[in-house]
C-alpha positions, 0 to 999 in steps of 0.5 A, spaced: 478 836 138 477 832 132 475 825 132 480 823 126 476 816 126 470 820 125 473 823 119 476 818 116 469 813 116 467 820 113 471 820 107 470 812 107 463 814 106 463 820 100 469 815 097 464 809 096 458 814 094 463 817 089 465 810 086 458 807 087 454 813 084 459 814 077 458 806 077 450 807 077 451 813 073 454 809 067 449 803 067 444 807 066 447 812 061 448 805 057 441 803 058 439 810 055 444 808 049 441 802 048 434 804 047 437 810 043 440 805 039 433 800 039 428 805 038 427 812 035 425 816 042 429 823 041 431 824 048 434 818 048 438 821 043 439 827 046 442 824 051 448 822 049 451 827 052 459 827 058 453 832 061 447 827 062 452 822 065 455 828 070 448 831 072 445 823 073 452 821 077 451 827 081 444 826 083 445 819 085 451 821 089 446 825 093 441 820 094 446 815 096 449 819 101 443 822 103 441 814 105 447 813 108 444 818 113 438 815 114 434 812 120 437 806 119 442 806 115 446 811 119 450 807 125 455 813 128 462 815 126 468 814 130 467 812 137 460 814 137 455 808 134 448 808 135 443 802 133 436 804 132 431 800 136 425 802 132 419 809 132 425 813 131 428 811 138 436 810 138 441 807 143 448 809 143 455 808 145 461 812 146 467 808 145 463 802 148 464 805 155 457 808 156 450 806 153 446 812 152 437 812 151 434 818 150 428 818 153 425 823 149 427 822 142 427 829 140 433 830 145 439 828 142 444 831 147 446 829 154 441 832 158 438 831 165 433 826 160 438 822 159 438 814 161 446 811 162 444 804 161 447 797 161 445 790 158 439 790 154 434 787 150 428 790 145 422 785 146 417 788 140 416 795 143 418 794 149 425 796 151 428 793 157 435 795 160 438 796 166 439 803 170 448 804 170 449 807 176 455 811 174 453 817 173 453 822 178 447 823 177 444 817 175 436 815 178 434 811 184 430 805 180 435 800 177 431 797 171 427 800 166 421 798 162 420 803 156 414 803 150 418 805 144 411 806 141 407 810 146 414 814 149 413 812 156 417 809 161 416 804 167 421 804 173 423 799 177 427 799 183 430 792 184 431 787 179 426 783 183 421 788 181 422 788 175 423 780 174 415 780 178 413 784 172 416 781 167 414 774 169 407 777 167 408 780 161 412 775 158 417 780 158 425 776 157 429 776 164 435 779 165 440 773 163 437 774 156 439 782 156 446 783 153 451 788 152 451 794 147 457 792 143 454 785 142 447 789 140 451 793 136 455 787 131 448 784 130 444 789 128 451 790 123 451 783 121 444 782 120 443 787 114 443 784 107 448 784 104 446 787 098 446 794 103 453 793 105 455 792 097 450 797 094 449 803 099 454 807 102 
């Protein structure tokens, strides 16, 4: 079944990419036009053709669309939202109901290695999170500390066990954790405004 929201969002990305690429191509074309009128550079004079503008626009559109799919720019489509958390890792959520984290960064589909987490916080290179037990296959431990850089996972059977460890290692307490929705909106709000306007 198709996710109509995802299709609409993809169409909006394509439309924004088309508009931005046409705008950037026009600016570059104008620069070449000025260069052709103020200098004796032959290639600038030869480039002043509609075909050159079209090629510029097409090349820019490809780069912009690729940018929208890059690690830092891609925050998901439709009900599937995701946040890059560093070192190639992401945290994903479907409709802000289930929050998925994959300790193995090469696996991006539900599998036996996924973790469904609740509230969490990123501290430097560490993901500190509570583990959700809503899934029938959930693990026996309640908290994790995942080293994003070294891809290593530590588990804690109880909140107290986690708190003791966090105190010794200057990690956030559980009261500092928040849900995926809050992290997602904070990530979008903290994006530089120029990226919002100048990238798809």
